[in-house]
C-alpha positions as CSV (number, residue, x, y, z in Angstrom):
1,M,14.2,-14.2,9.3
2,L,13.5,-17.4,7.4
3,S,12.7,-19.3,10.6
4,T,10.1,-16.6,11.5
5,V,8.4,-17.0,8.1
6,I,8.4,-20.8,8.6
7,I,6.9,-20.6,12.0
8,I,4.2,-18.2,10.8
9,L,3.4,-20.6,7.8
10,V,3.2,-23.6,10.2
11,V,0.8,-21.8,12.5
12,L,-1.4,-20.7,9.6
13,W,-1.2,-24.2,8.1
14,A,-2.4,-25.7,11.5
15,I,-5.3,-23.1,11.6
16,G,-6.3,-24.0,8.2
17,F,-5.9,-27.8,8.7
18,F,-8.0,-27.9,11.9
19,G,-10.3,-25.0,11.3
20,G,-11.6,-25.8,7.8
21,F,-10.2,-22.5,6.4
22,I,-11.1,-21.7,2.8
23,A,-7.6,-20.7,1.9
24,S,-6.1,-23.9,3.3
25,G,-4.9,-25.1,-0.1
26,L,-2.9,-21.9,-0.5
27,I,-1.4,-22.3,3.0
28,H,-0.4,-25.9,2.2
29,I,1.3,-24.6,-1.0
30,L,3.1,-21.9,1.0
31,L,4.2,-24.4,3.7
32,V,5.7,-26.7,1.0
33,I,7.5,-23.8,-0.6
34,A,8.9,-22.7,2.8
35,L,10.1,-26.2,3.5
36,I,11.8,-26.5,0.1
37,V,13.6,-23.1,0.7
38,L,14.7,-24.4,4.1
39,V,16.1,-27.7,2.7
40,V,17.9,-25.8,-0.1
41,R,19.4,-23.4,2.4
42,L,20.6,-26.3,4.7
43,V,22.0,-28.3,1.8
44,S,23.8,-25.3,0.2
45,G,25.6,-24.6,3.6
46,R,25.0,-20.9,3.6
47,S,25.4,-19.2,6.9
48,V,22.2,-18.0,8.5
49,V,22.2,-14.3,9.3
């Protein structure tokens, strides 16, 4: 589930970055949040469902 969200955010980030999207700032923030969640999950050692 988390990997799906991360993939979607990366795709939206790429569209915003290369397409001049108005909401690209929001997409960058969401991407950073997703990466932080991923790192916390990897560091905490929780099993992925």
